[in-house]
N, C-alpha and C positions, 0 to 999 in steps of 0.2 A: 504494500500500500504506500502510495506517495503522500507525504504529509504536508508539503509546502508548495505553493504555486505562485508563479509570476504571471500577472495579468496586465495586458496593455490594450489601449484603445487608440487608434490612429485614423485620421481622415487623410485621404490621398486625392490630389487634384493635379491639374496641369498648370504650370506657370512658365511663360516664355518657352513653350514647347517641351518642357521637361516635367516629368512626374515627380511631385514632391509629397512628402508625408508630414503631417502636422500632428505631433503627439497630443492626445486629448486626456491622457491620464495613465498612470501605472499604479499597481498595487501588489504588494507581496502578501499573499493570503496565507495565514498560518494553518488553515484547514480547507478541505474540499468544499464544505458548505459555504464558507466565506468567499471562496473563489467564485462559486456559482452565483451567490448573492451579488457580489460586486459586478460581475458581467451583466446580470439582469438590470442592476441599478444604472449602470452606464448606458446600456441599450435604451432604457426608458428616458434617461437624461437627454440623449441625442434626439430621440423621438419627440420629446416635449419641446426642444428648442427648434426643431425643424417644422413642427406642426403645432404651434401654440393655439390656444383657444382665441378665436377672433373677438369674442365678447369680453375678453379681459380688459380691465379698465385702463391699463397702461399703454394700450394701442390707440392712436387716433382713429377716428372713423375712416374706413376705406384704406387703411394702411396695409392690410393684408388682402391678397387676392389669391384665388385658387390657381393652381398650376394646370397645365393642359392634361387631359386624360391619358395621354401617351407617355407622360413622365412617370417612371417607376415610383411607387409610394414607399419610400424608405421607412418613414415612421410606422406605417402599418406592418411592414415586414418585421421590424424590430419588436414591436408590441406583440405580434403574433408569436415570434420566437420565445419571448419572455413567458407567454401564457401557455406554451405547449409543453405539457408534462413529459411527453415522449422525447422531445428534443432535449429537455433538461436532463433526463435520465441518460440519454445517449452521450451528452457532453460529460456527465459525471463518470460514466463508465470509461470513456476515452482518457480522461484526465487520471483516473485511478490506475489505469493501465500504463501510465507514463507517456502517453501520446500528446503531441501538440494539437490543440483545438483552435480552429479558425472559423469565425462567423463573420461573413462579409456580405454586404449589400451595397448597391449603388443607385444613384439617380443619374441624370444627364451630365452632371458636372463633377461629382464627388463619389469616391468609394469610402465606405465606413467599415473598419475592420476591428474586430474584437479577438484578441489572442490570449490563450492561457496555456501554460506548460508547467510541468513538474520541475521543481528545483532539483530534486534527486536525479531525474532523467537528464537534465542539463549537466550535472556534475559527472554522471556516468559517461556522457558523450565526450566530455573533455578528456577523460582518462583513457578512452579506447585507443587513440593513436599512440599513446605512451606504452600501452600493453603490447603492441606489435612492432617494436623497433627491430630493424635488422641487426643481426649479430655478425661481427666480422671485421 
């Protein structure tokens, strides 16, 4: 069982013809449950910022307008992932097995990526090359 997890959230876009990543947060989770909680919390955080309630009092009238129906609905995808017990269980199983988990979705300008990986698995990967050094 892997006990500690590194979690990252990044937004990727294009600037001057190059793909750039903007870190939106990192967390070193001491338990699997906290890693899953943090990933869901960040997914909801992104969704709430991309899709705020238009009736909120801090927006002037007509400040927000709907996007075209052809634009992928990133907030809906993220909220759906957060509420899908099967997906949450799958992520938990993958992390517990020491595998890297990547949840990604995009709209027409930006890709949003949530990553989580076991600290133990990372440590083991670093030592593997040292275990197979040629002798001679």
